[in-house]
C-alpha positions in Angstrom: -72.9 -60.7 -27.9 -72.5 -61.2 -31.6 -72.7 -64.6 -33.3 -69.4 -65.6 -34.9 -68.3 -68.0 -37.7 -64.9 -69.4 -38.4 -63.7 -68.8 -42.0 -63.2 -72.2 -43.7 -64.4 -73.5 -47.2 -66.2 -76.7 -46.0 -68.1 -78.1 -43.0 -66.2 -80.9 -41.2 -68.3 -83.3 -39.1 -71.5 -81.2 -39.4 -73.5 -80.3 -36.3 -76.4 -79.1 -38.6 -79.2 -81.6 -39.4 -81.6 -81.2 -42.3 -84.9 -79.4 -41.7 -86.9 -82.3 -43.2 -85.8 -84.5 -40.3 -87.3 -82.0 -37.9 -90.5 -81.9 -40.0 -90.8 -85.8 -39.8 -90.1 -85.7 -36.1 -93.0 -83.2 -35.5 -95.4 -85.4 -37.3 -94.4 -88.4 -35.2 -96.2 -86.6 -32.3 -99.6 -86.8 -34.1 -101.8 -89.9 -34.0 -102.4 -91.8 -37.3 -100.2 -89.3 -39.2 -98.1 -89.9 -42.3 -95.2 -87.5 -43.3 -94.8 -87.6 -47.1 -91.4 -86.2 -48.2 -91.6 -84.8 -51.7 -88.1 -85.5 -52.9 -85.7 -88.3 -53.8 -85.6 -91.6 -51.9 -82.5 -90.5 -50.0 -84.4 -87.5 -48.6 -86.7 -89.9 -46.6 -84.1 -92.7 -46.0 -81.8 -90.6 -43.9 -84.4 -89.1 -41.6 -86.0 -92.5 -41.1 -82.6 -94.1 -40.3 -81.4 -91.4 -37.8 -84.8 -91.2 -36.0 -85.1 -95.0 -35.8 -81.5 -95.2 -34.4 -82.1 -92.4 -31.9 -85.6 -93.4 -30.6 -85.3 -97.1 -31.3 -88.9 -97.1 -32.5 -90.5 -97.5 -35.9 -90.8 -94.3 -37.8 -93.7 -93.5 -40.2 -92.6 -91.7 -43.4 -93.3 -92.0 -47.1 -91.7 -90.4 -50.2 -92.7 -89.4 -53.7 -89.3 -91.0 -54.9 -88.4 -88.3 -57.4 -85.8 -88.8 -60.1 -84.0 -86.1 -62.1 -86.4 -86.3 -65.0 -89.4 -86.1 -62.8 -88.2 -82.8 -61.4 -87.6 -81.4 -64.9 -90.9 -82.5 -66.5 -93.6 -82.9 -63.8 -92.8 -83.3 -60.1 -96.5 -82.9 -59.2 -97.4 -86.1 -61.0 -95.2 -88.1 -58.6 -96.7 -86.3 -55.6 -100.3 -87.0 -56.7 -99.5 -90.6 -57.2 -97.9 -90.8 -53.8 -100.9 -89.1 -52.2 -103.3 -91.5 -54.0 -101.4 -94.5 -52.7 -101.1 -93.2 -49.1 -104.7 -92.2 -48.9 -106.2 -95.3 -50.5 -103.9 -97.8 -48.7 -103.4 -96.3 -45.3 -106.1 -93.7 -44.8 -104.2 -91.4 -42.4 -106.0 -88.9 -40.2 -103.1 -86.4 -40.8 -100.9 -86.1 -43.9 -98.0 -83.6 -44.0 -96.3 -83.0 -47.4 -92.7 -82.0 -46.7 -91.1 -80.1 -49.5 -87.3 -80.5 -49.9 -84.6 -78.4 -51.5 -85.0 -80.5 -54.7 -88.6 -79.4 -55.3 -88.1 -75.9 -53.7 -85.5 -75.0 -56.3 -87.7 -76.4 -59.0 -90.5 -74.1 -57.9 -93.2 -76.5 -57.0 -96.4 -74.7 -55.8 -97.5 -76.9 -52.9 -100.4 -74.7 -51.8 -102.2 -74.6 -55.1 -101.4 -78.2 -55.9 -102.9 -79.4 -52.6 -105.9 -77.1 -52.8 -106.7 -78.4 -56.3 -106.1 -82.0 -55.2 -108.5 -81.7 -52.3 -111.2 -80.0 -54.5 -111.0 -82.6 -57.3 -111.2 -85.6 -54.9 -113.7 -83.9 -52.6 -111.5 -84.6 -49.6 -113.4 -84.1 -46.3 -112.2 -84.8 -42.8 -108.6 -85.4 -41.8 -105.9 -82.8 -42.0 -103.7 -82.3 -45.1 -101.1 -79.6 -45.3 -97.7 -78.8 -46.8 -94.5 -77.2 -45.5 -91.3 -76.3 -47.5 -88.2 -77.1 -45.5 -85.1 -77.1 -47.7 -81.8 -78.3 -46.1 -79.8 -75.2 -47.3 -81.6 -73.2 -44.6 -82.0 -73.6 -40.9 -81.6 -77.0 -39.2 -83.7 -79.6 -37.3 -85.1 -77.0 -35.0 -86.5 -74.7 -37.7 -88.0 -77.7 -39.7 -89.8 -78.8 -36.6 -91.1 -75.4 -35.8 -92.2 -74.6 -39.4 -94.1 -77.9 -39.5 -96.0 -77.1 -36.3 -96.8 -73.7 -37.7 -98.1 -75.1 -41.0 -100.1 -77.7 -39.0 -101.7 -75.0 -36.9 -102.5 -72.9 -40.1 -104.5 -75.8 -41.5 -106.3 -76.5 -38.2 -107.3 -72.8 -38.1 -108.6 -72.9 -41.7 -110.7 -76.0 -40.9 -112.1 -74.5 -37.7 -112.9 -71.2 -39.5 -116.0 -72.8 -40.9 -117.4 -73.7 -37.5 -118.6 -70.4 -36.2 -117.4 -68.4 -33.2 -114.7 -69.8 -31.0 -115.6 -71.0 -27.5 -112.8 -70.6 -25.0 -112.0 -73.1 -22.3 -110.0 -71.0 -19.7 -108.7 -74.1 -17.8 -107.3 -75.7 -21.0 -103.7 -75.0 -22.0 -102.0 -75.7 -25.4 -98.4 -76.8 -24.9 -96.0 -76.3 -27.8 -92.9 -78.2 -26.9 -89.6 -77.4 -28.8 -87.7 -80.0 -30.8 -85.0 -80.3 -28.2 -87.3 -81.8 -25.6 -87.3 -85.6 -25.1 -90.6 -87.6 -24.8 -89.9 -87.7 -21.0 -89.5 -83.9 -21.0 -92.8 -83.4 -22.7 -94.5 -85.8 -20.2 -92.8 -83.9 -17.3 -94.1 -80.5 -18.6 -97.6 -82.0 -19.1 -97.6 -83.2 -15.5 -96.3 -79.8 -14.2 -99.0 -77.9 -15.9 -101.8 -80.3 -15.1 -100.8 -80.3 -11.4 -102.2 -76.7 -11.2 -105.6 -77.9 -12.3 -105.3 -77.3 -16.1 -106.1 -79.7 -18.9 -103.1 -79.9 -21.2 -103.0 -80.6 -25.0 -99.4 -80.9 -26.3 -99.0 -80.2 -30.0 -97.1 -82.3 -31.1 -97.0 -84.9 -28.4 -94.0 -87.3 -28.7 -94.4 -88.3 -25.1 -97.0 -90.9 -26.1 -95.5 -91.9 -29.4 -91.7 -92.1 -29.1 -91.5 -93.0 -25.4 -90.6 -96.7 -25.8 -94.0 -98.3 -25.2 -94.7 -101.9 -26.4 -97.3 -102.3 -29.2 -98.3 -105.5 -31.0 -98.5 -105.7 -34.8 -97.3 -103.2 -37.3 -98.8 -100.0 -38.6 -97.4 -97.8 -41.3 -98.9 -94.8 -39.6 -97.8 -93.2 -36.3 -99.1 -94.8 -33.2 -99.5 -92.6 -30.1 -99.3 -88.9 -30.2 -102.1 -86.3 -30.1 -105.3 -87.3 -32.0 -106.8 -85.0 -34.6 -109.9 -84.3 -32.5 -107.7 -83.1 -29.6 -105.6 -81.0 -32.0 -108.8 -79.2 -33.2 -110.0 -78.9 -29.6 -106.7 -77.2 -28.7 -108.0 -74.1 -30.6 -110.4 -73.5 -27.7 -107.6 -73.3 -25.2 -107.4 -70.2 -23.0 -103.6 -70.0 -23.2 -100.7 -71.2 -25.2 -97.4 -72.1 -23.5 -94.4 -72.4 -25.9 -91.2 -74.0 -24.6 -88.2 -72.9 -26.7 -87.7 -69.7 -28.6 -88.3 -71.5 -32.0 -91.9 -72.2 -30.9 -92.8 -68.5 -30.5 -93.9 -68.3 -34.2 -96.5 -71.1 -34.0 -97.8 -69.5 -30.7 -98.0 -66.1 -32.3 -99.8 -67.6 -35.3 -102.5 -68.9 -32.9 -102.6 -65.5 -31.2 -102.9 -63.5 -34.4 -105.5 -65.8 -36.0 -107.9 -66.6 -33.1 -106.7 -64.4 -30.2 -105.2 -67.0 -27.9 -102.8 -65.3 -25.5 -99.4 -67.0 -25.2 -96.3 -67.2 -23.0 -92.9 -68.3 -24.2 -90.3 -70.0 -22.0 -87.0 -69.8 -23.8 -85.7 -72.6 -21.6 -87.1 -75.0 -18.9 -83.9 -76.4 -17.5 -82.3 -75.4 -14.2 -83.3 -73.6 -11.0 -84.2 -70.2 -12.5 -86.1 -71.6 -15.5 -88.1 -74.0 -13.3 -88.8 -71.2 -10.8 -90.1 -68.9 -13.5 -92.4 -71.6 -15.0 -93.9 -72.8 -11.7 -94.4 -69.2 -10.5 -96.2 -68.3 -13.7 -98.5 -71.4 -13.4 -99.1 -70.5 -9.7 -100.1 -66.9 -10.7 -102.5 -67.8 -13.5 -104.1 -70.8 -11.7 -104.3 -69.3 -8.2 -103.3 -72.7 -6.9 -100.3 -73.3 -4.5 -97.2 -74.9 -6.0 -97.6 -78.7 -5.3 -95.4 -80.0 -2.4 -93.5 -82.4 -4.7 -92.0 -79.5 -6.6 -90.9 -77.9 -3.3 -89.1 -81.1 -2.4 -87.6 -81.4 -5.9 -86.2 -77.8 -5.6 -84.6 -78.8 -2.3 -83.2 -82.0 -3.9 -81.7 -79.9 -6.7 -80.1 -77.4 -4.4 -78.7 -80.2 -2.3 -77.3 -82.0 -5.3 -75.7 -78.7 -6.6 -74.1 -78.2 -3.2 -72.9 -81.8 -3.0 -71.1 -81.5 -6.4 -69.9 -78.0 -6.3 -66.3 -79.0 -5.5 -66.4 -81.3 -8.6 -67.6 -78.5 -10.9 -65.2 -75.8 -9.4 -62.6 -74.9 -11.9 -64.0 -77.1 -14.7 -64.7 -75.9 -18.2 -67.4 -77.1 -20.6 -67.8 -77.1 -24.4 -71.5 -77.3 -25.6 -72.5 -78.0 -29.2 -76.3 -78.1 -29.7 -79.3 -76.8 -31.6 -80.0 -73.1 -30.7 -82.9 -73.6 -28.3 -81.2 -76.5 -26.5 -77.9 -74.5 -26.4 -79.6 -71.6 -24.7 -81.3 -73.9 -22.1 -78.1 -75.9 -21.3 -76.0 -72.7 -21.1 -78.4 -71.3 -18.4 -78.0 -74.5 -16.3 -74.2 -74.4 -16.7 -74.2 -70.8 -15.6 -75.9 -71.9 -12.3 -73.3 -74.6 -11.8 -70.6 -71.9 -12.0 -68.4 -73.8 -14.6 -66.4 -72.0 -17.2 -68.2 -72.2 -20.6 -65.2 -72.7 -22.9 -67.2 -72.5 -26.2 -70.8 -72.5 -27.3 -71.4 -73.9 -30.8 -74.7 -74.1 -32.6 -76.0 -75.1 -36.0 -77.5 -71.8 -37.3 -78.2 -68.3 -36.0 -81.5 -67.5 -34.3 -82.7 -64.3 -32.4 -82.5 -66.3 -29.2 -78.7 -67.2 -29.4 -78.0 -63.8 -31.0 -79.3 -62.2 -27.8 -77.2 -64.3 -25.4 -74.7 -62.6 -23.3 -72.0 -65.1 -24.1 -70.1 -65.5 -27.3 -71.8 -68.1 -29.6 -70.3 -69.7 -32.7 -72.3 -71.0 -35.7 -70.3 -74.0 -37.0 -69.6 -77.7 -36.8 -68.0 -80.3 -34.5 -64.6 -79.5 -36.1 -65.0 -76.0 -34.7 -65.9 -77.5 -31.4 -62.6 -79.3 -31.3 -60.6 -76.1 -32.1 -62.5 -73.7 -29.8 -63.0 -76.2 -27.0 -59.4 -77.4 -26.7 -58.7 -77.9 -23.0 -62.3 -78.3 -22.0 -63.0 -80.9 -19.2 -66.6 -81.8 -20.4 -68.0 -82.0 -24.0 -71.8 -81.9 -24.4 -73.1 -82.7 -27.9 -74.8 -85.4 -29.9 -73.1 -88.8 -30.6 -71.2 -87.4 -33.6 -69.0 -85.6 -31.1 -67.6 -88.7 -29.3 -64.4 -88.9 -31.4 -63.7 -85.1 -31.0 -64.1 -85.3 -27.2 -61.6 -88.2 -27.1 -59.1 -86.2 -29.2 -59.2 -83.2 -26.8 -59.3 -85.4 -23.7 -62.7 -84.2 -22.5 -65.4 -86.4 -20.8 -68.3 -86.9 -23.2 -71.9 -86.2 -22.3 -74.5 -87.1 -24.9 -77.3 -84.7 -25.6 -79.4 -83.5 -28.4 -79.9 -85.5 -31.6 -78.9 -88.0 -32.7 -77.8 -90.1 -29.7 -77.0 -93.8 -30.3 -74.2 -94.6 -27.9 -76.6 -94.9 -24.9 -79.9 -96.6 -24.2 -82.9 -94.7 -22.9 -81.6 -91.2 -23.6 -85.0 -90.3 -25.2 -86.5 -91.0 -21.7 -84.1 -88.9 -19.7 -85.5 -85.7 -18.1 -83.8 -82.3 -18.4 -86.7 -79.9 -17.6 -87.7 -78.7 -14.2 -85.9 -79.2 -11.0 -85.8 -83.0 -11.4 -84.2 -82.7 -14.9 -81.6 -80.3 -13.7 -80.7 -82.6 -10.8 -80.4 -85.6 -13.1 -78.1 -83.7 -15.5 -76.0 -82.3 -12.6 -75.4 -85.7 -11.2 -74.6 -87.2 -14.6 -72.2 -84.5 -15.5 -70.5 -84.7 -12.0 -70.1 -88.4 -12.3 -68.5 -88.1 -15.8 -66.0 -85.5 -14.5 -65.3 -87.7 -11.4 -64.7 -90.7 -13.6 -62.4 -88.6 -15.9 -60.3 -87.5 -12.9 -60.0 -91.1 -11.6 -58.9 -92.3 -15.1 -56.3 -89.5 -15.2 -54.9 -90.5 -11.8 -54.7 -94.2 -12.8 -53.0 -93.2 -16.0 -50.4 -91.1 -14.2 -49.7 -93.9 -11.7 -49.1 -96.4 -14.6 -46.6 -94.1 -16.3 -44.4 -93.4 -13.3 
């Protein structure tokens, strides 16, 4: 199928989220890290506000606080001052310089600037890298993926001075996509480790944005994958990437140090979970743990229980590309009509889908999804769902109308069962409300 766009002069109620937010999110999954956004103060204020509202956790981020005159005369001076302050005051293990559209258009050369800065200050230890993620391209997903790729590049360069690579065949590097919740990442780690593998997730938001209690305050990230584990991941015998956007970082590892990789475009639903568990069974030689056999039975039973509720229903889905692909596969298994599929930007994964996909905003979702029974999107879609009379199911980013969404599971059999039950309950409640409304108006 081709990817379509509606012709209109402006975006209304945008679905797209800036790449820099995805970059900041990726760094939250690394221990004692500091994202440094090279741009205006607003470039860091909005990602911090949205991430805090979604995860309800403190978010580590700094900015070079550029003004117009700084960009014209010497944007590097602000960046050097910000780096000096962050390194002297906070001493992060990992620092990621995130280039915005402001500095990208101005033509800042991050690579040479950072190389010179490291040489002049004799920086040793730690990980410092840069990534350019202007908001006029891509979305949250591509910003996240590009940051992981830049991080891996720097890790490979550091490890390149350590001699030949030793391989640990029972160690797997997991590259989780931006659409996965902390609970999803934890579920995937448990699935892989249940076959006898040691798992290193890069990044690992399951231990940093999962709602754990910590005393005191730290300006750096707390939780996430430590730097020594990140470097140790270069010895993994295999890379597993979840989400089409994570194929590039996985391929980078393969091309640079020869690590084979496997990409799972989605991990939600019966077919996707079957594929992943069968693959893990094949490469490990271990039988599938009994708990997953029971979870598969539970999922099939819940789908059977709710099939009358889903019969004849239509669904509108508006999500980031990888997430849209994953959710669409689950909806296909439920047998519902997919009224419209809306995403933020075009990727090879959505371009290859058999269903019609639209690149657009939540205004397009209202127009194309008119008559849908269920609306699946981030919290910006609540008003649109009310206007077309659809039940609203929150997913993606940001979600602020529900507690604990970041700890909901969507991957594997258990995740598909939770989503099936939640969607069925919403549709059941909607039908009940319609019946009560019709009785009142008689």
